[in-house]
C-alpha positions as protocol buffer text, in pm:
chain_id: "A"
residue {
  index: 1
  type: UNK
  ca { x: 566 y: 1525 z: -2159 }
}
residue {
  index: 2
  type: UNK
  ca { x: 304 y: 1423 z: -2461 }
}
residue {
  index: 3
  type: UNK
  ca { x: -101 y: 1447 z: -2368 }
}
residue {
  index: 4
  type: UNK
  ca { x: -148 y: 1113 z: -2200 }
}
residue {
  index: 5
  type: UNK
  ca { x: 163 y: 1098 z: -1931 }
}
residue {
  index: 6
  type: UNK
  ca { x: -90 y: 1299 z: -1681 }
}
residue {
  index: 7
  type: UNK
  ca { x: -297 y: 955 z: -1704 }
}
residue {
  index: 8
  type: UNK
  ca { x: 16 y: 697 z: -1586 }
}
residue {
  index: 9
  type: UNK
  ca { x: -160 y: 786 z: -1203 }
}
residue {
  index: 10
  type: UNK
  ca { x: -444 y: 556 z: -1297 }
}
residue {
  index: 11
  type: UNK
  ca { x: -367 y: 261 z: -1388 }
}
residue {
  index: 12
  type: UNK
  ca { x: -30 y: 237 z: -1187 }
}
residue {
  index: 13
  type: UNK
  ca { x: -309 y: 308 z: -884 }
}
residue {
  index: 14
  type: UNK
  ca { x: -538 y: 27 z: -1014 }
}
residue {
  index: 15
  type: UNK
  ca { x: -250 y: -182 z: -1016 }
}
residue {
  index: 16
  type: UNK
  ca { x: -53 y: -110 z: -680 }
}
residue {
  index: 17
  type: UNK
  ca { x: -422 y: -34 z: -486 }
}
residue {
  index: 18
  type: UNK
  ca { x: -545 y: -370 z: -599 }
}
residue {
  index: 19
  type: UNK
  ca { x: -317 y: -567 z: -536 }
}
residue {
  index: 20
  type: UNK
  ca { x: -275 y: -408 z: -139 }
}
residue {
  index: 21
  type: UNK
  ca { x: -628 y: -475 z: -128 }
}
residue {
  index: 22
  type: UNK
  ca { x: -633 y: -862 z: -184 }
}
residue {
  index: 23
  type: UNK
  ca { x: -345 y: -853 z: 88 }
}
residue {
  index: 24
  type: UNK
  ca { x: -536 y: -670 z: 360 }
}
residue {
  index: 25
  type: UNK
  ca { x: -844 y: -868 z: 275 }
}
residue {
  index: 26
  type: UNK
  ca { x: -660 y: -1177 z: 328 }
}
residue {
  index: 27
  type: UNK
  ca { x: -495 y: -1047 z: 639 }
}
residue {
  index: 28
  type: UNK
  ca { x: -777 y: -964 z: 747 }
}
residue {
  index: 29
  type: UNK
  ca { x: -966 y: -1291 z: 678 }
}
residue {
  index: 30
  type: UNK
  ca { x: -660 y: -1494 z: 860 }
}
residue {
  index: 31
  type: UNK
  ca { x: -767 y: -1310 z: 1169 }
}
residue {
  index: 32
  type: UNK
  ca { x: -589 y: -1014 z: 1399 }
}
residue {
  index: 33
  type: UNK
  ca { x: -415 y: -1302 z: 1631 }
}
residue {
  index: 34
  type: UNK
  ca { x: -258 y: -1480 z: 1338 }
}
residue {
  index: 35
  type: UNK
  ca { x: -150 y: -1178 z: 1198 }
}
residue {
  index: 36
  type: UNK
  ca { x: -24 y: -1024 z: 1580 }
}
residue {
  index: 37
  type: UNK
  ca { x: 149 y: -1437 z: 1649 }
}
residue {
  index: 38
  type: UNK
  ca { x: 357 y: -1342 z: 1304 }
}
residue {
  index: 39
  type: UNK
  ca { x: 471 y: -989 z: 1413 }
}
residue {
  index: 40
  type: UNK
  ca { x: 536 y: -1113 z: 1743 }
}
residue {
  index: 41
  type: UNK
  ca { x: 749 y: -1353 z: 1613 }
}
residue {
  index: 42
  type: UNK
  ca { x: 948 y: -1108 z: 1356 }
}
residue {
  index: 43
  type: UNK
  ca { x: 1009 y: -927 z: 1705 }
}
residue {
  index: 44
  type: UNK
  ca { x: 772 y: -634 z: 1661 }
}
residue {
  index: 45
  type: UNK
  ca { x: 691 y: -479 z: 2008 }
}
residue {
  index: 46
  type: UNK
  ca { x: 311 y: -461 z: 2102 }
}
residue {
  index: 47
  type: UNK
  ca { x: 224 y: -676 z: 1802 }
}
residue {
  index: 48
  type: UNK
  ca { x: -150 y: -617 z: 1807 }
}
residue {
  index: 49
  type: UNK
  ca { x: -128 y: -262 z: 1731 }
}
residue {
  index: 50
  type: UNK
  ca { x: 89 y: -266 z: 1438 }
}
residue {
  index: 51
  type: UNK
  ca { x: -150 y: -621 z: 1300 }
}
residue {
  index: 52
  type: UNK
  ca { x: -454 y: -350 z: 1281 }
}
residue {
  index: 53
  type: UNK
  ca { x: -246 y: -105 z: 1151 }
}
residue {
  index: 54
  type: UNK
  ca { x: -128 y: -338 z: 909 }
}
residue {
  index: 55
  type: UNK
  ca { x: -492 y: -460 z: 792 }
}
residue {
  index: 56
  type: UNK
  ca { x: -605 y: -67 z: 793 }
}
residue {
  index: 57
  type: UNK
  ca { x: -314 y: 122 z: 567 }
}
residue {
  index: 58
  type: UNK
  ca { x: -367 y: -243 z: 353 }
}
residue {
  index: 59
  type: UNK
  ca { x: -724 y: -228 z: 284 }
}
residue {
  index: 60
  type: UNK
  ca { x: -834 y: 127 z: 326 }
}
residue {
  index: 61
  type: UNK
  ca { x: -547 y: 314 z: 203 }
}
residue {
  index: 62
  type: UNK
  ca { x: -547 y: 29 z: -71 }
}
residue {
  index: 63
  type: UNK
  ca { x: -906 y: 131 z: -178 }
}
residue {
  index: 64
  type: UNK
  ca { x: -802 y: 531 z: -139 }
}
residue {
  index: 65
  type: UNK
  ca { x: -525 y: 448 z: -346 }
}
residue {
  index: 66
  type: UNK
  ca { x: -784 y: 275 z: -647 }
}
residue {
  index: 67
  type: UNK
  ca { x: -1004 y: 585 z: -612 }
}
residue {
  index: 68
  type: UNK
  ca { x: -777 y: 878 z: -583 }
}
residue {
  index: 69
  type: UNK
  ca { x: -807 y: 980 z: -216 }
}
residue {
  index: 70
  type: UNK
  ca { x: -508 y: 1116 z: -28 }
}
residue {
  index: 71
  type: UNK
  ca { x: -370 y: 875 z: -320 }
}
residue {
  index: 72
  type: UNK
  ca { x: 64 y: 1040 z: -183 }
}
residue {
  index: 73
  type: UNK
  ca { x: -11 y: 997 z: 190 }
}
residue {
  index: 74
  type: UNK
  ca { x: -124 y: 661 z: 144 }
}
residue {
  index: 75
  type: UNK
  ca { x: 110 y: 563 z: -114 }
}
residue {
  index: 76
  type: UNK
  ca { x: 392 y: 671 z: 156 }
}
residue {
  index: 77
  type: UNK
  ca { x: 226 y: 471 z: 362 }
}
residue {
  index: 78
  type: UNK
  ca { x: 208 y: 111 z: 125 }
}
residue {
  index: 79
  type: UNK
  ca { x: 580 y: 228 z: 98 }
}
residue {
  index: 80
  type: UNK
  ca { x: 677 y: 210 z: 428 }
}
residue {
  index: 81
  type: UNK
  ca { x: 445 y: -112 z: 453 }
}
residue {
  index: 82
  type: UNK
  ca { x: 707 y: -264 z: 199 }
}
residue {
  index: 83
  type: UNK
  ca { x: 1006 y: -127 z: 307 }
}
residue {
  index: 84
  type: UNK
  ca { x: 927 y: -296 z: 614 }
}
residue {
  index: 85
  type: UNK
  ca { x: 825 y: -677 z: 448 }
}
residue {
  index: 86
  type: UNK
  ca { x: 1130 y: -656 z: 256 }
}
residue {
  index: 87
  type: UNK
  ca { x: 1358 y: -553 z: 537 }
}
residue {
  index: 88
  type: UNK
  ca { x: 1263 y: -762 z: 761 }
}
residue {
  index: 89
  type: UNK
  ca { x: 1104 y: -1070 z: 626 }
}
residue {
  index: 90
  type: UNK
  ca { x: 1217 y: -1107 z: 312 }
}
residue {
  index: 91
  type: UNK
  ca { x: 1620 y: -1036 z: 243 }
}
residue {
  index: 92
  type: UNK
  ca { x: 1642 y: -1204 z: 658 }
}
residue {
  index: 93
  type: UNK
  ca { x: 1495 y: -1535 z: 531 }
}
residue {
  index: 94
  type: UNK
  ca { x: 1673 y: -1556 z: 250 }
}
residue {
  index: 95
  type: UNK
  ca { x: 1333 y: -1531 z: 36 }
}
residue {
  index: 96
  type: UNK
  ca { x: 1239 y: -1299 z: -326 }
}
residue {
  index: 97
  type: UNK
  ca { x: 1099 y: -1021 z: -300 }
}
residue {
  index: 98
  type: UNK
  ca { x: 1018 y: -919 z: -658 }
}
residue {
  index: 99
  type: UNK
  ca { x: 677 y: -848 z: -558 }
}
residue {
  index: 100
  type: UNK
  ca { x: 756 y: -630 z: -292 }
}
residue {
  index: 101
  type: UNK
  ca { x: 1013 y: -464 z: -487 }
}
residue {
  index: 102
  type: UNK
  ca { x: 752 y: -410 z: -764 }
}
residue {
  index: 103
  type: UNK
  ca { x: 524 y: -285 z: -516 }
}
residue {
  index: 104
  type: UNK
  ca { x: 795 y: -33 z: -299 }
}
residue {
  index: 105
  type: UNK
  ca { x: 896 y: 124 z: -700 }
}
residue {
  index: 106
  type: UNK
  ca { x: 492 y: 154 z: -750 }
}
residue {
  index: 107
  type: UNK
  ca { x: 400 y: 272 z: -475 }
}
residue {
  index: 108
  type: UNK
  ca { x: 706 y: 574 z: -526 }
}
residue {
  index: 109
  type: UNK
  ca { x: 573 y: 626 z: -788 }
}
residue {
  index: 110
  type: UNK
  ca { x: 262 y: 725 z: -668 }
}
residue {
  index: 111
  type: UNK
  ca { x: 426 y: 949 z: -438 }
}
residue {
  index: 112
  type: UNK
  ca { x: 549 y: 1104 z: -673 }
}
residue {
  index: 113
  type: UNK
  ca { x: 255 y: 1125 z: -923 }
}
residue {
  index: 114
  type: UNK
  ca { x: 6 y: 1181 z: -720 }
}
residue {
  index: 115
  type: UNK
  ca { x: -409 y: 1085 z: -784 }
}
residue {
  index: 116
  type: UNK
  ca { x: -333 y: 1235 z: -1143 }
}
residue {
  index: 117
  type: UNK
  ca { x: -676 y: 1336 z: -1344 }
}
residue {
  index: 118
  type: UNK
  ca { x: -904 y: 1062 z: -1313 }
}
residue {
  index: 119
  type: UNK
  ca { x: -999 y: 1091 z: -937 }
}
residue {
  index: 120
  type: UNK
  ca { x: -1202 y: 1049 z: -677 }
}
residue {
  index: 121
  type: UNK
  ca { x: -934 y: 1332 z: -482 }
}
residue {
  index: 122
  type: UNK
  ca { x: -939 y: 1548 z: -710 }
}
residue {
  index: 123
  type: UNK
  ca { x: -1298 y: 1584 z: -780 }
}
residue {
  index: 124
  type: UNK
  ca { x: -1303 y: 1658 z: -367 }
}
residue {
  index: 125
  type: UNK
  ca { x: -1054 y: 1899 z: -429 }
}
residue {
  index: 126
  type: UNK
  ca { x: -1276 y: 2068 z: -651 }
}
residue {
  index: 127
  type: UNK
  ca { x: -1630 y: 2080 z: -439 }
}
residue {
  index: 128
  type: UNK
  ca { x: -1436 y: 2202 z: -128 }
}
């Protein structure tokens, strides 16, 4: 392994976190009733609660991933979101899921890599 390998998480955190943040903001701007209706149409029970959780994961989780705070935990949540999106939205409708697959791969890679050396989470661990 070369000396730069440990920094691989940094651009991956920025890319994965940035895309999820953008999508989370779009869901937030569309409004909770719209997302709730969409999830209800997919057959999700308690669609309102799932909508709130989805917006939280895609915004708060994405920001934490970008800054490298609890990266593994949030990346695991983001990976679950992508698995559900692929299996419940894309595949049943016969839609392409390249973006979702890449985000899933990126999130799973972050679960394996963790924060990386340039992360706020690393700084917080040293203080605590």
